[in-house]
C-alpha positions in Angstrom: 0.1 -0.2 0.0 1.7 3.2 -1.3 1.9 6.0 1.6 1.0 9.8 0.7 1.9 12.6 2.6 -0.7 14.9 4.3 -0.9 18.2 2.8 -2.2 20.5 5.3 -5.1 23.1 4.0 -6.1 26.3 5.1 -8.8 28.5 4.0 -8.5 32.1 2.6 -10.0 34.6 5.0 -11.6 36.7 2.0 -13.0 34.4 -0.4 -13.2 31.4 1.7 -11.5 28.8 -0.8 -9.7 25.9 0.7 -6.1 25.4 -0.6 -2.7 23.7 0.5 -1.1 25.6 3.0 2.0 26.4 0.9 -0.1 28.2 -1.7 -1.5 31.0 0.6 0.0 33.9 2.2 0.0 34.0 6.3 -0.5 37.4 8.1 -0.1 37.9 11.6 -1.2 40.6 13.9 1.9 42.1 15.9 1.1 45.2 18.1 -2.3 45.8 16.4 -0.5 45.8 12.8 -1.0 43.0 10.2 2.3 41.8 9.0 3.1 39.3 6.1 4.6 36.0 7.4 6.6 35.1 4.6 8.3 32.0 6.3 4.9 31.0 8.1 6.8 30.9 11.5 5.6 33.8 13.4 4.0 33.3 16.9 0.4 34.5 17.0 -3.1 34.2 15.3 -2.5 33.8 11.6 -4.9 34.9 9.0 -4.3 33.2 5.5 -5.2 34.7 2.1 -4.7 33.9 -1.7 -1.8 35.9 -3.1 -3.8 37.1 -6.2 -6.1 40.0 -5.0 -7.4 38.7 -1.9 -4.5 39.9 0.0 -5.2 43.4 -0.7 -8.7 42.9 1.3 -7.5 41.2 4.1 -6.7 44.4 6.3 -10.2 45.2 5.9 -11.6 41.8 6.9 -9.4 41.2 9.9 -10.0 44.8 10.9 -13.7 44.5 10.9 -13.4 41.0 13.0 -11.5 43.0 15.7 -14.0 45.9 15.8 -16.9 43.5 16.4 -14.6 41.4 18.9 -14.0 44.8 21.3 
């Protein structure tokens, strides 16, 4: 029986499409600023977005969520 390696998937925060983790950009909140985590290793809550178009809208999506929370 051949063994296949598991590929982690994540959902784009903007368009809600599931893709393999390596195809998405990861954003992290640091001192209330969104920062692109190019190596995907920074600590904290990560938000994922598609690199084509959705990454421009990620700031407004996360800001809206944080406003509702507080």
